[in-house]
N, C-alpha and C positions, 0 to 999 in steps of 0.2 A: 332412381338416382341416389337415394340415400345409401343403397347397398354398395354402389360404386365408391362413394366417399369412404364408407366403412372399410372396404377392402384396401383402398390406397393408404389409409392410416395404419392398417395392420402391418404394412411393410416397413414402417418407420420404427426405429429402436427407441425413439424418444417422443412418443405420442403424448400430447398434452403436457409438455415440459412446463413446469411452474417455477418461476424465479421471483422471489420477493425480497426486498430490503426491509427488514423489520426494525433495525436500529443501527445507528453508527455513533461512535464516541471516541474521544481522546482518552487513551488509557495511561499514557506516560509522556511527559515532556521534560527535558532537561536542557539547560543552557549554562555553559560555563564561559566566563571571560577572565581567564587566569591572569592576564597582564593589565587589567583595568587600573587606572584610566589611561595608562600609556598606550594601550593597544588602539585607542581611538585616534591618536595623533602621530604615532611613530611607525607608520607603515612604510618600510624601506623599499619594497618591491611589490610587483603585482602579486596579489594573494594566490595561493594554490589551494585547491579543494580536493579532498578525498571523501567521496560519497559512497556509502554502502547501503544496500537495501536488501530486505528479506521479507518473505511472505510465508506465513504458517496458517494452517487451518485445522480445526477439530470439530467433531460432531458434539452437539450439546444435547445429549440424551435426556438430561433432566429438564430441558425446556420443551420437549416434545419430539415427535418424529420429524425427520428431514430438516432439522434446524442445525445450522453450522455457524461457527465463529471463524472469521478470517482476520488475521493480524498482519498489518503492514508496518514494518519498522524501517526507519531511515536514520542513518547516522552520518554526520558531516563534521570533518575536521578541517579548519581553514587556517593556513599558515602564511606568514610573510617571512620568507627566508626560512630560518629554523625556529622562528618564534610562533607559538600558537596564538592566533588571534581569538578564535572561539571554537567551541565544540557544541554541537546541538544534536540532540537525539529526540526523536518522536516516534510514538507507537499509536497507531490509529486502527480501531477495530470496527468491524461490521458484523451484524447478526443477520443471516440470510436463511430463507426457506427455499429449498430446492427439491422438487419432487419429480419423479418419473425420468430421471437421468441415469443412463448406464454408468457403470463404475468409471470407465475411461472419460466419458463426457463430464461427469461430476467432478473428477479431479481437475480437469481443465477449467471448468467454471470457477471452482474454488481458488485455484492458483493463478489464473489469468484474468478472467472477467471480473470477479469480485474486487481484486485490488485496483483494477482500472476505475471502478466507482469510488474507491476510497482515496486514491492518490491526489486528486485535486484539493481535497479538504486538508490533508496533511501537508501538502505543498504550501498552501495558503497559511497554515498555522506556523510553519517554519519561517516563511518569508516575513510574517508579521513579528515573530519573535526576534529575528535578527535585526529588523528595522527598529523595534522598540529598544534594542540593546545599543543602538547608536551606529550600527553598520548599515550599509546598503542592503535592501532585502535580498535574501538568497533565493533566487528563482530556479528551482531544480528542474532540469529538462525532463520531459516525459520519459518514463522508464520502459524498457523493453521486457514486459512481463512474459512474453512468449519465449524469449531467449533465456530468461531466468528459469522458467519452467523446464525448458529443454536441458539446461545445465544441471538442474536438480535430478533429472531422470537418468543422467549418465552415471 
């Protein structure tokens, strides 16, 4: 019976795939309220939001084998008419150990799965930051990391 199990595993490209989250941290946070204090009371129309997100990854060879850093960056510009209410930028990183993944699978893990773990933390930080600045919390909708990955590959 052990022999059958061994044979079925040998057909898989990713036997014993290992995925660990070693650390996660806020790398950068910036908030600008250029019209303060007027921006808190003179909102003339429904605010518009421009949100940009990016994901980058790199291998951390000086930390050991199969260790990678993934960076999720989100920038948001909020305007009322032509007036900027606030700008917020956050960069949240994770350090991951990923072993026994083919090159194609590794790329997808780094640029799709890893940022899925990081996103809720950065989303919360941005929401708290905007709330502490006197605005309603900015609750960023879940991001389509698969779509972002596919756009990068084009």
